[in-house]
Structures are given as structure tokens and as C-alpha cells.
C-alpha positions in Angstrom: 5.6 -21.3 -1.8 7.5 -24.2 -3.6 5.5 -25.7 -6.4 6.7 -29.0 -8.1 8.2 -28.3 -11.7 5.6 -30.9 -13.3 2.9 -28.6 -12.2 4.0 -25.4 -13.6 3.3 -24.7 -17.2 5.5 -21.9 -18.5 5.9 -19.9 -21.7 8.0 -17.4 -19.8 9.8 -15.0 -21.9 9.2 -16.5 -25.2 8.3 -13.4 -27.0 5.4 -15.0 -28.6 2.9 -13.0 -30.4 -0.7 -14.7 -29.9 -3.3 -12.7 -31.4 -6.1 -15.3 -32.6 -7.4 -18.5 -30.8 -5.6 -20.3 -33.6 -2.3 -18.7 -32.6 -2.6 -19.9 -29.2 -4.3 -23.3 -29.5 -1.0 -25.3 -29.7 0.0 -24.1 -26.3 -3.6 -24.5 -24.7 -3.2 -28.0 -25.9 -0.2 -28.3 -23.8 -2.0 -26.7 -20.9 -5.0 -29.1 -21.1 -2.5 -31.9 -20.7 -1.0 -30.7 -17.4 -2.6 -32.5 -14.5 -2.8 -30.9 -11.2 -1.6 -27.7 -12.4 -0.6 -25.1 -9.8 1.2 -22.2 -11.6 0.8 -20.8 -15.0 3.7 -18.5 -16.3 2.7 -16.5 -19.2 4.8 -13.3 -18.9 6.9 -11.8 -21.6 4.4 -12.8 -24.6 2.0 -10.5 -26.1 -1.8 -11.8 -26.1 -4.9 -10.5 -28.1 -8.4 -10.6 -26.9 -9.3 -13.5 -28.9 -6.3 -15.5 -27.6 -7.1 -14.1 -24.2 -10.5 -15.3 -24.2 -9.3 -19.0 -25.4 -6.9 -19.1 -22.8 -9.6 -18.1 -20.2 -11.8 -21.0 -21.5 -9.0 -23.3 -20.5 -7.8 -21.5 -17.2 -11.4 -21.9 -15.8 -11.1 -25.8 -16.0 -7.8 -25.9 -14.0 -9.4 -26.1 -10.5 -5.8 -26.7 -8.6 -4.5 -23.6 -10.0 -2.7 -21.5 -7.1 -0.6 -18.8 -9.0 -1.2 -16.9 -12.1 1.9 -15.0 -13.4 0.6 -12.9 -16.2 2.9 -9.7 -16.0 3.9 -8.3 -19.4 1.4 -10.0 -21.7 -0.2 -7.1 -23.4 2.7 -5.3 -25.1 1.5 -3.4 -28.3 -2.4 -4.3 -27.7 -5.0 -1.6 -28.1 -6.7 -0.4 -24.8 -10.1 -1.9 -25.9 -8.3 -5.3 -26.7 -6.5 -5.1 -23.5 -9.9 -4.5 -21.6 -11.5 -7.4 -23.3 -8.6 -9.6 -22.4 -8.5 -8.5 -18.6 -12.2 -9.2 -18.3 -12.1 -12.8 -19.8 -8.7 -13.7 -17.9 -10.3 -12.3 -14.5 -13.7 -13.9 -15.0 -11.8 -17.2 -15.5 -9.5 -16.7 -12.4 -12.6 -16.2 -10.3 -13.7 -19.6 -10.8 -10.6 -21.1 -9.5 -11.1 -21.7 -5.6 -7.6 -22.5 -4.9 -6.0 -19.5 -6.5 -3.9 -17.3 -4.1 -1.5 -15.3 -6.2 -2.0 -13.0 -9.3 0.8 -11.0 -10.9 -0.5 -8.5 -13.5 2.2 -6.2 -13.2 3.7 -4.3 -16.4 0.6 -4.4 -18.4 -0.2 -0.6 -19.1 -4.1 -1.1 -19.0 -4.7 2.0 -16.7 -8.1 2.7 -15.2 -9.8 0.8 -17.8 -7.9 -2.4 -16.7 -8.5 -1.8 -13.2 -12.2 -1.7 -13.7 -12.0 -4.8 -15.7 -10.4 -6.8 -12.9 -12.3 -5.0 -10.0 -15.1 -7.6 -9.9 -12.8 -10.5 -9.5 -10.8 -8.8 -6.9 -14.3 -8.0 -4.9 -15.3 -11.6 -5.0 -12.2 -13.6 -4.7 -11.8 -14.0 -1.1 -8.6 -16.3 -1.0 -6.4 -14.0 -2.6 -3.3 -13.8 -0.5 -0.9 -11.9 -3.0 -1.7 -9.4 -5.4 0.9 -7.8 -7.7 0.1 -4.7 -9.6 3.4 -2.7 -10.3 3.6 -0.5 -13.2 0.2 -0.6 -14.7 -0.7 3.0 -15.4 -3.5 3.1 -13.0 -3.5 6.6 -11.9 -5.7 8.1 -9.0 -8.8 6.7 -11.0 -7.5 3.2 -11.3 -5.8 3.0 -7.8 -9.2 3.9 -6.3 -11.2 1.2 -8.1 -8.5 -1.3 -6.9 -8.7 -0.2 -3.4 -12.4 -0.1 -3.4 -12.5 -3.7 -4.7 -10.5 -4.7 -1.9 -12.7 -3.1 0.7 -15.6 -4.9 -1.2 -13.8 -8.2 -0.9 -13.3 -7.4 3.2 -17.3 -6.9 3.2 -17.6 -10.2 1.3 -15.3 -11.8 3.9 -17.3 -10.6 6.9 -20.5 -11.7 5.2 -19.2 -15.1 4.7 -17.7 -15.3 8.2 -14.3 -15.6 6.7 -10.8 -14.0 7.7 -9.4 -11.9 4.9 -6.7 -13.5 3.1 -4.6 -10.8 1.5 -1.1 -10.7 3.0 0.9 -9.1 0.1 0.1 -6.1 -2.1 2.6 -4.7 -4.7 1.3 -1.4 -6.4 4.4 0.7 -7.3 5.1 3.0 -10.1 1.3 3.7 -10.6 1.0 7.5 -10.0 -1.7 7.0 -7.3 -0.8 10.2 -5.7 -2.7 11.8 -2.8 -5.9 11.0 -4.7 -5.8 7.4 -4.4 -4.6 7.3 -0.7 -7.7 7.7 1.2 -9.3 4.5 -0.3 -6.1 2.5 0.0 -6.1 3.8 3.8 -9.6 2.6 4.2 -8.8 -0.8 2.8 -5.7 -1.4 4.7 -7.4 -0.4 8.0 -10.3 -3.0 7.3 -7.9 -5.8 6.1 -5.7 -6.1 9.1 -3.8 -9.0 7.5 -1.1 -7.4 5.4 2.3 -8.5 6.0 4.1 -7.0 2.9 3.1 -3.7 1.0 5.4 -2.0 -1.5 4.0 1.2 -3.1 7.3 2.8 -4.2 7.3 5.6 -7.0 3.6 6.8 -7.0 3.8 10.7 -6.2 2.4 10.5 -2.9 2.8 13.5 -0.8 2.7 14.1 2.9 -1.0 14.1 3.4 -1.4 11.0 1.5 1.5 9.3 3.3 0.1 10.1 6.6 -3.2 8.5 5.5 -1.6 5.2 4.2 0.5 4.6 7.1 -2.4 5.3 9.5 -4.4 2.6 7.9 -1.3 0.3 7.6 -1.0 0.8 11.4 -3.9 -1.5 11.9 -1.8 -4.3 10.3 0.2 -5.2 13.3 2.1 -8.2 11.5 3.5 -6.0 8.9 6.8 -7.4 7.9 8.0 -5.4 4.7 7.1 -1.8 4.0 8.5 0.0 0.8 7.4 3.4 0.2 10.5 4.5 -1.8 10.4 7.7 -3.8 7.4 9.3 -2.4 7.4 12.6 -0.5 7.2 12.7 3.5 8.7 15.6 4.9 8.1 16.2 8.5 4.5 15.7 8.6 4.6 12.4 6.8 7.7 11.2 8.9 5.7 11.9 12.0 2.9 9.8 11.1 5.5 7.0 10.0 6.9 7.4 13.5 3.7 6.8 15.1 2.8 3.8 12.9 6.4 2.0 13.6 5.2 1.5 17.1 2.6 -0.9 15.9 4.6 -3.1 13.8 6.4 -5.4 16.0 7.5 -7.7 13.4 8.7 -5.4 10.8 11.7 -6.5 9.2 12.4 -4.2 6.2 11.6 -0.6 5.8 12.4 1.1 2.5 11.9 5.0 2.4 14.8 5.9 0.5 14.3 9.1 -1.7 11.5 10.1 0.4 12.5 13.6 1.5 12.3 13.0 5.2 14.5 16.3 5.9 16.2 17.0 9.2 13.2 16.8 11.3 11.6 14.0 9.6 14.6 11.8 9.4 15.2 12.5 13.4 11.7 11.4 14.1 11.7 8.1 12.0 15.2 7.3 13.5 14.1 7.7 17.0 11.2 5.5 16.3 13.5 2.8 14.9 15.0 2.0 18.3 11.9 0.0 19.3 12.0 -2.2 16.1 14.2 -4.7 17.2 13.2 -7.2 14.2 14.5 -4.8 11.6 16.9 -6.6 9.1 17.0 -4.2 6.3 16.5 -0.4 6.4 17.0 2.2 3.5 17.3 5.9 4.3 19.1 6.9 1.4 18.8 10.5 -0.2 16.4 11.8 2.3 18.5 15.2 3.4 19.2 13.6 7.0 21.7 15.8 8.8 24.3 15.2 11.4 21.9 15.3 14.3 19.9 12.5 12.5 23.0 10.6 12.0 23.9 10.8 15.9 20.3 9.7 16.7 20.8 6.7 14.4 23.8 5.4 16.2 21.8 5.4 19.4 18.8 3.5 17.8 21.1 1.0 16.1 22.1 -0.2 19.7 18.8 -2.2 19.8 18.7 -3.6 16.0 20.9 -6.5 16.8 19.9 -8.5 13.8 20.4 -5.7 11.1 21.7 -6.8 7.8 21.5 -3.9 5.4 21.6 -0.1 6.2 21.6 2.2 3.3 22.4 5.7 4.0 24.0 7.2 1.0 23.2 10.7 -0.3 22.1 12.4 2.9 23.4 15.6 4.5 26.2 14.4 7.0 29.8 13.9 6.4 30.6 10.1 5.4 33.9 10.5 7.2 32.6 12.5 10.2 32.2 11.8 13.9 28.6 10.6 13.5 29.4 7.9 11.2 32.1 6.6 13.5 29.4 6.6 16.1 27.1 4.5 13.8 30.0 2.3 13.0 30.7 1.6 16.8 27.0 1.0 17.5 27.2 -1.8 14.7 30.4 -3.1 16.3 28.7 -3.3 19.8 26.2 -5.5 18.4 28.8 -7.8 16.6 27.8 -6.6 12.9 30.1 -5.6 10.4 30.1 -2.0 9.1 30.1 -3.6 5.7 26.3 -3.8 6.1 26.4 0.2 5.6 27.1 0.0 1.9 28.5 3.2 0.2 28.2 6.5 2.0 
């Protein structure tokens, strides 16, 4: 969303260390004076508990706030201090009726932080975008977040509302298979997701199968990023089945996911019916020559493709299969530059 600059308050990247209420007060004075505030950007500073509580007291008065950009705001703070801060800030955010986007990425608050923000996530039915990348959630924290999303869905049903969540970013959190069942249940219930990014989470085939099955209920999904998890054949099979449901999918990133020869074929064959795809990342997946040949067939239907990453697989970059891929791109009037390096 495009927000006018006079409705944004930013301390972005200033490297301020704001520990006490007195430390943050000069900036809160500025914040109070911003009329019709729609976005606050505090990323790249570090806030203590007392400063966070003072901030919260002002934030909750800004009823027009739509976007809270709060990533990387607790560097060098102790866990208990961070917990107090997250509680105070999330309680304030919960009082803002127009708030639709929250970014709390790059704050190493772990499971304690997840518990602290769960009540907000469970109640705030208008949240459309949630970014929790690199928070050290682990299985416990991830499960807490997923259950909060499920509770929010139940709250929406209770109020007769359509769930609002469209975008979830939750990468680099070591969610592993343990958190996958709860996220799968949340995804299946929501049905509104259009962008999901969960790279680098140590999720293995069983967890991948659960996640994509849950996501298959979100038929308007446009972006899926599961890079650097582990699929093998069984996870790939589950993804191939789910791909049939995502008729508006534009971006698929499953690079470095160990699809393997069989899994690579299964996914590639399923791609031929996803005519809306613009970017596909299949790097470092141990795809062999027969998978590359199958890809040349699938590409004939992908007429709006803009980027295709195939580097690091097990077929010859100078071989016949790559020539078939380039020929398929040419048939669609696409330049083979979209292949990138092979």
C-alpha cells in the first residue's frame, strides 16, 4: 500500500539505544504531533522495556495506524526485557482498529516472544500481513503462533467476519516438523492466504506434506517460498497435488529442497498446468536429465515466465535437455536469459 510520506513516522536505521522513558521521550513528542499517522518505522534501533512501554502508551492513541514496522528493535536486550516490551507493544497494537500489517522480524525473542504476542494475534481480526522472519521461534514458538492464528479464525467466525490474513512470512525459525501440523491446520482454516514464505526452517518431508495440504485450501495463493527445507519424493508428491489447486500462483521458490530425481519429475510435470507462473526456483534439487526434459515440455504452457532458476542440478548445462528448455522458451517468445546461470 502506498502511504503518503506526511503520514509516516520513521526512525529507521538510526542506531538509537533507547532504554528508559526519558530516552525515548523526544521521539515520542515528534510522534504525538504526526496527524493521521498510518505507518511507524522503528527498525534498526534498540528499545528497552521502559522505552517500549512509553512507546506503547503513544501508539495506542494513533487510531489511524495501518503499518507497524518493528523489525530489529531489541538488539542486545535480555530475554525478560524483550518479553515485557513485546507484551506492551502488542497490547497497544491490539487497540488500533485500522492496523493491517505488523513486521517483528529479526527480533530474537524466541518462544517467550511468541507467547507475548499470541493474545494480539488471536484477537486482531483485521491483520492482513504478518512478518516474523528470523525470530528464533523454534517448534514451541511456531506452534504458539499457529494456534493464535487458528484462534483468530475462530474469532472471525464468531463475529461473522471473513479472515483477513493474506501474507505470512515466517522463515529462518527452525520450525521443523514439530510446528508443521498446527500451521497446516491454521492454513486450512484460513483459506485467504495469497503469500506464504517459510524458507530455512528445517522442515522435512512429512512436515512439508502437511503444510502444502493445508495451503491447498488457499486457492488464491500467489507466492510460495519454501526454499531450503527438505522435500524428497514424498514431499514433492504432496506439492504436486497441491499445485493443482493454486490457479493464480505466480512465484514458486523451492530451491535447495532436495526434490531428487523422482520428486523433481513430479513437481515439474505439475507445473505445466500453472499458466500464471512468472518466477520458478528449482536450484540445487538433484534434478536429473529426465526431469530437465520433462521441464522442457511443461514450459510450453508457461507463457508469462520471467525467471527460471535451475543452477546446481544433475543435468549437463550444455546438454540436449537444456537445448530443449531453451527451445521451449523460444516457442513462447521468451528470451533464454531468464534461465540465469546454469
